[in-house]
Backbone bond lengths (Angstrom), bond angles and torsions (degrees), N, CA, C in turn:
res aa  C-N    CA-C-N  psi(-1)  N-CA   C-N-CA  omega(-1)  CA-C   N-CA-C  phi
1 X - - - 1.458 - - 1.523 109.05 -
2 X 1.301 114.14 145.09 1.460 121.01 175.90 1.521 108.00 -140.74
3 X 1.296 116.31 153.13 1.459 120.41 177.09 1.521 109.45 -83.04
4 X 1.313 115.34 146.33 1.454 120.68 179.90 1.530 110.72 -55.07
5 X 1.315 116.96 -37.54 1.460 121.14 178.83 1.520 113.65 -63.35
6 X 1.334 117.32 -22.68 1.460 121.59 176.77 1.527 111.40 -84.54
7 X 1.319 116.62 -27.04 1.465 121.15 -175.60 1.522 113.31 -90.86
8 X 1.313 116.90 -33.23 1.462 120.79 -175.23 1.525 110.96 -83.64
9 X 1.319 116.28 145.25 1.459 121.63 173.14 1.517 109.70 -72.83
10 X 1.357 115.67 -37.06 1.453 120.70 -176.17 1.523 109.38 -148.47
11 X 1.298 116.72 132.91 1.462 122.94 169.45 1.524 105.07 -127.49
12 X 1.322 116.62 121.12 1.458 119.12 -178.72 1.520 110.26 -143.75
13 X 1.311 114.35 160.59 1.461 121.68 172.68 1.516 107.63 -128.28
14 X 1.305 115.12 152.59 1.464 120.19 178.03 1.522 108.65 -161.98
15 X 1.310 114.35 165.29 1.461 119.17 176.94 1.519 110.32 -66.83
16 X 1.306 114.94 144.55 1.462 122.23 170.01 1.524 105.04 -122.89
17 X 1.310 115.49 60.57 1.457 122.01 -171.58 1.520 108.82 94.76
18 X 1.317 118.17 177.61 1.465 120.95 -174.88 1.534 114.56 -75.22
19 X 1.327 117.39 -10.26 1.457 119.61 -174.63 1.524 114.19 -118.00
20 X 1.324 118.57 -0.94 1.466 121.42 -177.83 1.522 111.04 -135.68
21 X 1.338 114.98 152.76 1.462 123.39 170.77 1.518 107.55 -113.90
22 X 1.315 116.30 147.44 1.455 119.78 173.48 1.518 108.86 -125.47
23 X 1.312 115.32 145.64 1.459 123.09 178.73 1.516 107.82 -115.72
24 X 1.322 116.16 134.08 1.458 122.45 175.92 1.512 107.85 -118.14
25 X 1.326 116.03 128.29 1.459 122.29 176.31 1.524 105.39 -123.76
26 X 1.318 116.56 114.38 1.461 121.23 -173.36 1.524 110.56 -121.41
27 X 1.326 114.36 147.85 1.463 121.02 -175.26 1.525 111.23 -122.24
28 X 1.330 115.83 154.01 1.460 121.58 179.91 1.516 113.33 -78.86
29 X 1.333 116.29 -30.33 1.458 118.38 -173.63 1.531 110.93 -141.73
30 X 1.310 114.38 158.08 1.461 120.99 -176.25 1.531 112.42 -65.49
31 X 1.325 117.59 -35.09 1.468 120.51 -179.00 1.531 111.22 -62.62
32 X 1.315 117.34 -43.75 1.472 120.52 179.79 1.521 110.15 -69.33
33 X 1.320 116.87 -43.56 1.464 121.47 176.55 1.530 109.88 -56.39
34 X 1.326 116.72 -46.85 1.465 121.31 -179.76 1.535 110.90 -64.30
35 X 1.315 117.36 -40.38 1.471 120.88 177.72 1.517 111.06 -56.53
36 X 1.324 116.32 -48.05 1.462 120.40 -178.94 1.531 110.33 -66.36
37 X 1.311 117.44 -45.64 1.478 120.53 -179.95 1.518 111.38 -63.09
38 X 1.328 116.75 -44.91 1.464 120.92 -177.43 1.525 113.16 -68.49
39 X 1.326 116.68 -19.98 1.472 119.63 178.82 1.533 111.27 -71.52
40 X 1.329 116.83 -25.16 1.474 123.80 -178.11 1.529 112.45 59.83
41 X 1.324 116.98 16.65 1.463 121.19 177.22 1.521 109.95 -73.51
42 X 1.312 115.72 -45.16 1.461 121.25 -177.30 1.527 108.72 -86.34
43 X 1.334 115.36 113.90 1.465 120.90 -178.04 1.528 109.13 -156.61
44 X 1.315 115.45 176.69 1.474 120.51 -177.60 1.522 111.94 -60.24
45 X 1.324 117.17 -36.45 1.465 120.53 -178.53 1.524 111.24 -65.45
46 X 1.328 117.06 -40.73 1.461 120.01 178.69 1.530 110.78 -66.85
47 X 1.322 117.16 -44.38 1.466 120.41 177.59 1.526 109.76 -58.57
48 X 1.313 116.27 -43.53 1.475 120.63 179.06 1.529 110.64 -59.60
49 X 1.330 117.37 -44.68 1.471 120.67 179.48 1.525 111.19 -62.87
50 X 1.332 116.49 -44.18 1.469 120.29 -177.52 1.524 112.81 -64.15
51 X 1.340 116.23 -30.42 1.463 120.11 -174.95 1.531 112.47 -113.18
52 X 1.338 115.87 18.21 1.468 122.10 175.63 1.531 112.43 53.11
53 X 1.321 115.04 51.47 1.464 122.52 178.96 1.516 109.25 -125.69
54 X 1.305 116.51 172.10 1.461 119.87 169.30 1.526 107.44 -91.64
55 X 1.312 117.25 152.40 1.465 121.67 -175.90 1.525 112.00 -58.63
56 X 1.333 117.23 -30.56 1.474 118.69 -179.19 1.526 112.33 -72.48
57 X 1.336 118.22 -7.15 1.466 121.72 176.00 1.529 112.06 -90.61
58 X 1.327 116.56 -4.44 1.457 121.79 -176.37 1.521 109.77 -105.12
59 X 1.313 115.98 125.64 1.467 121.15 170.18 1.524 105.92 -96.81
60 X 1.325 116.77 123.97 1.460 121.51 -172.73 1.523 109.21 -126.30
61 X 1.331 116.55 129.66 1.462 121.44 -175.90 1.522 110.94 -134.40
62 X 1.308 115.66 136.42 1.461 121.75 169.41 1.521 105.70 -107.71
63 X 1.331 116.43 127.30 1.467 121.70 -172.84 1.537 108.73 -122.65
64 X 1.335 117.75 82.89 1.467 120.48 -176.08 1.529 115.36 -55.71
65 X 1.346 120.58 -41.84 1.476 117.63 -179.03 1.530 113.34 -60.58
66 X 1.307 117.48 -25.46 1.470 121.49 179.76 1.526 112.60 -99.94
67 X 1.340 117.53 0.89 1.474 122.08 -173.94 1.523 109.33 49.21
68 X 1.335 114.96 50.50 1.465 120.27 -173.35 1.522 111.69 -138.22
69 X 1.302 114.19 154.07 1.460 123.44 171.08 1.517 105.54 -123.08
70 X 1.309 116.63 134.34 1.469 121.73 -177.88 1.530 108.91 -128.15
71 X 1.308 115.60 149.05 1.461 121.57 173.71 1.524 107.76 -145.45
72 X 1.315 115.81 144.33 1.462 121.20 175.64 1.517 108.92 -127.04
73 X 1.323 114.72 140.55 1.463 121.02 -179.31 1.529 109.12 -137.08
74 X 1.321 117.02 160.64 1.468 118.76 173.00 1.535 109.82 -66.87
75 X 1.319 116.46 141.80 1.466 119.97 174.69 1.528 108.70 -67.90
76 X 1.332 117.89 143.90 1.466 119.44 177.23 1.532 112.21 -64.32
77 X 1.311 116.27 -32.07 1.469 124.32 174.46 1.523 106.13 -136.25
78 X 1.319 117.51 141.76 1.460 117.63 179.61 1.525 109.69 -66.95
79 X 1.327 115.32 151.67 1.460 120.78 -178.06 1.522 109.93 -58.66
80 X 1.323 115.69 128.58 1.456 121.28 178.86 1.515 114.24 92.81
81 X 1.329 118.33 -7.93 1.460 121.27 175.80 1.531 108.50 -59.21
82 X 1.301 117.43 147.82 1.463 122.23 -179.77 1.535 111.24 -54.57
83 X 1.318 117.86 -34.35 1.461 121.38 -178.47 1.533 113.20 -93.05
84 X 1.318 119.06 4.68 1.464 122.83 178.66 1.524 108.82 -73.20
85 X 1.319 116.36 118.32 1.468 120.25 -176.97 1.530 113.12 -97.47
86 X 1.331 118.11 0.38 1.460 121.49 -177.89 1.527 108.89 -146.46
87 X 1.315 116.21 80.13 1.460 121.71 -173.18 1.511 115.42 -56.28
88 X 1.328 117.58 -30.88 1.462 120.37 -179.23 1.526 112.84 -98.09
89 X 1.319 117.11 -5.85 1.465 120.53 -179.10 1.515 113.43 71.29
90 X 1.310 117.70 11.92 1.456 121.65 -174.02 1.508 116.63 -80.46
91 X 1.320 118.59 -3.88 1.463 121.17 -177.79 1.523 113.04 -111.15
92 X 1.301 117.83 8.67 1.462 120.65 -171.60 1.527 114.29 -90.50
93 X 1.308 118.42 -3.09 1.455 122.40 -176.77 1.531 114.07 -79.63
94 X 1.325 118.09 -14.34 1.467 122.50 -170.52 1.532 114.65 -49.80
95 X 1.346 121.19 -42.53 1.466 119.13 -179.50 1.532 114.29 -62.72
96 X 1.316 118.26 -17.36 1.463 120.80 -178.62 1.521 112.55 -78.77
97 X 1.307 118.22 -25.53 1.456 122.91 -172.84 1.522 112.44 -59.96
98 X 1.309 118.38 -39.87 1.463 121.82 -172.83 1.533 114.51 -94.61
99 X 1.319 118.32 11.43 1.462 120.70 176.67 1.531 108.39 -64.15
100 X 1.322 116.40 127.25 1.473 121.57 -178.90 1.533 109.89 -83.65
101 X 1.324 115.54 127.95 1.457 123.00 178.77 1.534 107.94 -115.94
102 X 1.336 117.45 124.56 1.470 118.92 179.04 1.537 112.47 -70.03
């Protein structure tokens, strides 16, 4: 087992407009990308659980030409809301780092 944060070259989150966040998980090589994809651990249902959403609120994409996995979710607060604690959405990726991949 390895943590996703150990396998991925980059895990980041950012705004996808004022109402959505997007997560990018990128890999250095095809073998590692395939390992993560073939494990079926990382999927819309897991993202939904980590961010307290329903699976139908998660857009989930596997992008083989980029050796990347992407997901988009609704922001918990719209960008610029008085209670928004992360205006750029750049700190929301943390729960993804410790996902165990066989």
